[in-house]
C-alpha positions as CSV (number, residue, x, y, z in Angstrom):
1,D,0.0,0.0,0.0
2,T,1.8,3.1,-1.2
3,R,-0.6,5.7,0.2
4,D,0.5,8.3,2.8
5,A,0.6,7.4,6.5
6,P,-2.7,9.0,7.5
7,A,-4.6,7.4,4.6
8,Y,-3.1,4.0,5.4
9,G,-3.7,4.4,9.1
10,G,-7.3,5.3,8.6
11,V,-8.2,2.1,6.5
12,H,-6.1,-0.6,4.9
13,I,-6.3,-4.2,3.8
14,P,-5.3,-6.6,6.6
15,G,-1.9,-8.1,6.0
16,S,-0.7,-5.2,3.8
17,I,2.4,-3.1,4.4
18,N,2.6,0.6,4.0
19,I,5.6,1.7,1.9
20,G,5.1,5.0,0.1
21,F,6.3,5.5,-3.4
22,G,9.6,7.4,-3.0
23,N,13.4,7.4,-3.1
24,Q,13.8,4.6,-0.5
25,M,10.9,2.5,-1.6
26,A,13.1,-0.2,-3.2
27,N,15.3,-0.5,-0.1
28,W,12.3,-1.0,2.3
29,I,10.5,-3.4,0.0
30,G,13.8,-5.4,-0.4
31,M,13.9,-5.8,3.4
32,A,10.2,-6.3,4.2
33,V,8.7,-8.3,1.3
34,D,9.8,-11.8,0.1
35,P,10.7,-11.6,-3.6
36,E,8.5,-14.7,-4.2
37,S,5.4,-12.9,-2.8
38,D,2.4,-12.2,-4.9
39,I,2.0,-8.4,-5.0
40,L,-1.1,-6.3,-5.3
41,L,-0.5,-2.6,-5.3
42,V,-2.7,-0.1,-3.6
43,F,-2.4,3.6,-4.4
44,T,-4.4,6.8,-5.1
45,D,-2.7,7.7,-8.4
46,H,-3.1,4.8,-10.9
47,E,-0.8,6.8,-13.2
48,K,2.2,5.6,-11.1
49,Y,1.4,1.9,-11.8
50,G,3.9,1.6,-14.6
51,D,6.6,3.3,-12.6
52,M,6.0,1.1,-9.6
53,C,6.1,-2.0,-11.7
54,T,9.4,-0.9,-13.3
55,L,10.9,-0.3,-9.9
56,L,9.7,-3.7,-8.6
57,Y,10.9,-5.6,-11.7
58,R,14.4,-4.0,-11.4
59,I,14.8,-5.3,-7.8
60,G,13.6,-8.8,-8.7
61,Y,9.9,-8.6,-7.8
62,D,8.2,-10.3,-10.8
63,K,4.9,-11.5,-9.2
64,I,2.9,-8.3,-9.6
65,L,-0.8,-9.3,-9.8
66,G,-1.9,-5.8,-10.6
67,Y,-3.5,-3.0,-8.6
68,L,-6.6,-2.6,-6.5
69,Q,-9.0,-1.1,-9.1
70,G,-11.1,1.6,-7.4
71,G,-8.7,1.7,-4.5
72,I,-9.6,1.3,-0.8
73,P,-13.1,2.7,-1.3
74,A,-13.9,-0.2,-3.7
75,W,-12.5,-2.7,-1.1
76,Q,-14.7,-1.2,1.6
77,E,-17.8,-1.1,-0.6
78,Q,-17.4,-4.8,-1.1
79,G,-17.6,-5.4,2.6
80,F,-14.1,-6.9,2.8
81,P,-12.2,-6.7,6.1
82,I,-10.2,-3.6,7.0
83,E,-7.7,-2.6,9.7
84,R,-6.4,0.7,11.1
85,I,-3.2,2.0,12.6
86,S,-3.8,5.1,14.7
87,Q,-1.7,8.1,14.0
88,M,-1.0,9.3,17.6
89,T,-0.3,13.0,18.0
90,V,2.7,14.2,19.9
91,H,0.3,15.8,22.4
92,E,-1.4,12.5,23.0
93,L,1.9,10.8,23.5
94,Q,3.1,13.5,25.9
95,E,0.0,13.0,27.9
96,E,0.5,9.2,28.0
97,I,4.1,9.8,29.2
98,K,2.9,12.1,32.0
99,K,0.3,9.6,33.1
100,K,2.9,6.7,32.8
101,T,0.4,4.8,30.7
102,C,2.8,4.5,27.7
103,Q,4.2,0.9,27.4
104,H,6.7,1.0,24.6
105,I,8.1,3.8,22.4
106,V,10.1,2.4,19.5
107,D,12.3,4.8,17.6
108,V,13.1,3.4,14.2
109,R,15.6,6.1,13.1
110,S,19.4,5.5,12.7
111,K,21.8,5.6,15.6
112,D,23.1,9.0,14.3
113,E,19.6,10.4,14.3
114,W,18.9,9.0,17.8
115,N,22.1,10.6,19.2
116,K,20.8,14.0,18.1
117,G,17.9,13.7,20.4
118,H,15.1,11.2,21.3
119,I,12.2,10.8,23.6
120,E,13.2,9.8,27.1
121,G,12.2,6.2,27.7
122,A,12.2,5.3,24.1
123,M,14.1,2.4,22.7
124,L,16.2,2.5,19.6
125,L,15.3,-0.2,17.0
126,P,16.3,1.0,13.6
127,L,13.9,0.1,10.8
128,P,16.2,-2.2,8.9
129,G,16.7,-4.3,12.0
130,I,12.9,-4.6,12.6
131,L,12.3,-5.6,9.0
132,L,15.1,-8.1,8.9
133,N,14.9,-9.5,12.5
134,G,11.6,-8.6,14.0
135,V,11.2,-7.3,17.5
136,D,11.1,-9.0,20.9
137,L,8.2,-7.2,22.5
138,P,4.9,-8.5,23.8
139,K,2.3,-8.6,21.0
140,G,-0.5,-7.5,23.3
141,E,1.1,-4.4,24.6
142,E,0.8,-0.8,23.3
143,I,3.7,0.2,20.9
144,I,4.2,3.7,19.7
145,V,6.6,3.9,16.7
146,T,8.4,7.1,15.8
147,C,10.9,8.2,13.2
148,R,11.9,11.7,11.8
149,V,8.5,12.6,10.2
150,G,6.3,9.5,10.2
151,Y,7.2,7.7,6.9
152,R,9.5,5.0,8.4
153,G,7.4,4.9,11.5
154,N,4.3,3.8,9.5
155,I,6.4,1.2,7.6
156,A,7.4,-0.3,11.0
157,A,3.9,0.0,12.4
158,S,2.3,-1.7,9.4
159,Y,5.0,-4.4,9.5
160,L,4.5,-5.0,13.2
161,Q,0.7,-5.2,12.6
162,M,1.4,-7.8,9.9
163,Q,3.4,-9.8,12.5
164,G,0.4,-9.9,14.9
165,F,1.0,-6.9,17.1
166,K,-2.5,-5.6,18.1
167,H,-1.9,-2.2,19.6
168,V,0.5,-0.3,17.3
169,H,0.5,3.4,16.7
170,N,2.6,5.7,14.5
171,L,3.6,9.1,15.9
172,A,2.2,11.5,13.5
173,G,4.9,13.9,12.3
174,G,7.5,11.9,14.2
175,M,10.4,13.5,16.0
176,L,10.2,16.7,13.9
177,A,6.6,17.3,15.3
178,W,7.8,16.4,18.8
179,A,10.6,18.9,18.7
180,N,8.4,21.6,17.0
181,A,5.8,21.2,19.8
182,G,8.6,22.1,22.3
183,F,8.7,18.7,24.0
184,S,12.1,17.7,25.6
185,L,14.7,15.6,23.8
186,K,17.2,13.4,25.5
187,V,20.6,13.5,24.0
């Protein structure tokens, strides 16, 4: 599913992964999707279908079934199952931290990004490691995923949801929103 994080978070097909069409798409797909998988693309701009197929063919993904005609609205209108990933605001997360109700904050940025400032109490689990090795966290507990702006966070959140994690949230706007809201960073 190549839609943006808020659209994917609002409604998506169960078992799908959210990797937006952009510069790093090939890298993330290469880590998260088995090359032998059958692929159905979901997007809002069907004009990009050819470009996406070309990119996928170049990295060895030949089993492209096509795209979801009519997009997610058509899926919903058929009554097929859907899932959601909440896009938690930085203010909601700050409130959970104050109340000590937040269970796990997972920062999927690189170590260099982490060292420039992170949320106190968060754990560093860079996205490539999650996609290649998974995570050792309880599947029934709340997990808030963050990155710089939300793109990698939503990839991680969708991947964790595919792996059976039930209470996953993406931090909307990521660490950029956290810093811009004036919340403290631990260095």
